[in-house]
C-alpha positions in Angstrom: 147.1 76.3 93.6 147.0 79.8 91.9 142.9 79.6 91.0 142.4 77.9 94.3 144.0 81.5 96.0 142.2 83.4 93.3 138.9 81.9 94.3 139.6 82.4 98.0 140.4 85.9 97.7 137.4 86.3 95.4 135.0 85.0 98.1 136.6 86.9 101.1 135.6 90.2 98.9 132.2 88.6 98.6 131.8 87.9 101.8 132.9 91.1 103.3 131.4 93.5 100.6 127.9 93.7 100.7 127.9 95.8 97.4 129.7 93.1 95.6 127.0 90.8 93.2 129.6 88.3 91.9 133.0 86.9 91.9 133.0 87.9 88.0 132.2 91.5 89.0 134.7 91.5 91.4 137.5 90.2 89.4 137.0 92.7 86.8 136.1 96.0 88.6 137.6 96.1 91.9 141.0 97.7 92.3 141.9 96.2 95.8 141.8 92.7 93.5 144.0 94.3 90.6 146.5 96.0 92.9 146.7 92.5 94.9 147.5 90.8 91.8 150.0 92.9 90.2 151.8 93.0 93.6 151.9 89.1 93.3 153.9 89.7 90.4 156.3 92.7 91.5 156.9 90.8 94.5 158.3 87.5 92.8 160.4 90.0 90.8 161.6 91.8 93.7 162.7 88.2 95.7 164.4 87.7 92.6 166.2 91.2 92.5 164.8 92.2 89.6 164.3 95.5 91.3 163.7 98.2 88.7 161.1 95.7 86.7 159.2 95.3 90.2 159.1 98.7 90.9 157.8 99.6 87.3 154.9 97.4 87.8 154.1 98.5 91.4 153.9 102.1 90.0 151.7 101.4 86.9 149.5 99.7 89.3 149.6 102.6 91.8 148.5 104.7 89.0 145.7 102.4 87.8 144.5 101.5 91.2 145.6 104.2 93.7 147.0 101.8 95.8 150.7 101.8 96.6 152.5 98.3 97.4 155.7 98.2 97.5 157.4 95.2 96.0 159.3 93.9 98.8 156.2 93.9 101.3 154.6 90.5 102.3 150.9 90.1 102.1 149.5 86.7 103.3 146.2 85.1 102.0 142.8 86.6 101.3 143.5 90.4 102.3 140.4 92.6 101.5 141.1 96.3 100.4 137.9 97.9 100.6 138.0 100.8 98.1 141.4 101.1 98.9 142.1 104.6 97.3 145.1 105.9 99.4 146.5 102.9 100.6 150.2 103.3 101.3 152.2 99.9 102.2 155.9 100.1 103.1 158.5 97.7 102.0 159.3 95.8 105.0 155.6 95.5 105.8 154.1 92.2 106.8 150.2 90.9 106.5 149.1 88.1 107.8 145.9 86.2 106.6 142.3 87.4 106.3 143.2 90.8 107.3 140.9 93.7 106.0 142.1 97.5 105.4 140.0 100.7 104.5 140.8 103.3 102.0 143.4 105.9 103.5 145.6 103.3 105.2 149.4 103.8 105.9 151.6 100.8 107.0 154.5 103.1 107.0 158.1 103.7 108.9 159.7 106.4 110.7 162.8 108.2 109.5 165.3 106.9 107.4 166.4 103.5 109.4 167.6 100.4 107.9 166.3 96.9 108.1 162.9 96.3 109.2 161.1 99.7 109.5 157.5 99.2 108.7 154.9 97.5 111.1 153.7 93.6 111.2 150.2 92.6 111.0 149.0 89.4 112.6 145.9 87.5 111.4 142.7 88.6 111.2 143.3 92.6 111.6 141.2 95.2 110.8 142.4 98.4 109.9 140.0 101.6 109.9 139.6 104.2 107.4 142.6 106.5 107.5 144.4 105.1 110.2 148.3 105.1 110.2 150.3 102.7 111.8 153.7 103.8 111.7 157.1 101.4 112.9 158.5 98.0 113.1 156.4 96.5 115.5 153.5 94.0 115.6 149.6 94.2 115.5 148.8 91.2 117.0 145.8 88.5 115.9 142.5 89.6 115.8 143.3 93.1 116.5 141.3 96.4 115.1 142.5 99.6 114.6 140.0 102.3 114.6 139.7 104.6 112.0 141.9 107.9 112.2 143.9 106.1 114.7 147.7 106.5 114.7 149.7 103.5 116.0 153.3 104.3 117.2 153.5 100.9 119.3 152.8 97.2 119.7 149.2 96.5 119.7 148.3 93.1 121.8 146.3 90.4 120.3 142.4 90.8 120.5 142.8 94.5 121.0 141.4 98.2 119.7 143.7 101.1 119.2 141.8 104.1 119.3 142.7 107.8 119.0 145.7 110.1 118.2 148.3 108.6 119.4 146.5 105.2 119.7 145.6 104.0 122.9 144.7 100.3 123.8 141.3 98.9 124.7 140.9 95.4 125.2 137.5 93.8 124.0 135.9 92.6 127.2 138.7 89.8 127.2 137.2 88.2 124.4 139.1 88.1 120.8 137.3 89.2 117.5 137.8 86.1 115.4 137.3 87.5 111.8 138.2 91.2 110.8 134.5 91.6 109.0 133.0 90.8 112.5 133.4 94.4 113.7 133.2 97.4 112.3 135.4 100.7 112.2 134.1 103.5 114.3 131.9 101.8 117.0 134.9 101.8 119.3 135.2 103.2 123.0 137.4 105.8 123.8 138.0 105.5 127.5 140.0 108.7 128.0 137.3 110.9 126.3 134.6 109.4 128.6 136.6 110.1 131.6 137.1 113.4 130.3 133.4 113.9 129.4 132.7 112.7 133.0 134.5 115.3 134.3 133.3 117.8 132.5 129.6 116.8 133.6 130.7 116.5 136.8 132.4 120.4 136.9 129.1 122.1 135.3 127.0 119.9 138.2 129.1 121.7 140.5 129.0 125.1 139.0 125.5 124.8 139.0 125.2 123.9 142.9 127.3 126.9 143.2 125.7 129.9 145.2 125.8 133.5 143.8 128.3 135.6 145.9 
């Protein structure tokens, strides 16, 4: 079973990364894969209350990969971490199957609350570079978070979150089936578009104004 899951993970990387030449290259050289393998061991120990050793493994993985995953985080199958440098995943974060995280992503908490304090990602979720998802809410299946977005509230399934703080944009009523079917930057910001429209309208009116 372990080899089957590993094979599925490597195949997911190969499918989503055009630079990947072989599964062997991915296994030996990709820090995202190494971080996940270290996390599996740390999480196993964490569930058995071997907290110190679990934390030691996670910190060792961080120093080797630049990716910090708390041993308490729950991660589903075939998570792809693209590049990965600067990623932080908190203790009570949960990630579903077939998700895609780019570099600089934070799945963090707000304050020092006890209990569930980090986000939950559904299946087939994409999170763009530098995005921050902060708080104990859910990002629904097939959702995507644009690069640089700061998400502070729940994201419905099949929606896109854009901006700071993030706003929700539906994708023409159609869910995105796979995280790798979308990119992280070609997303519309309706608020910005409306402001630009008003600015153009104002310029046109000023141009029509007769001099006094």
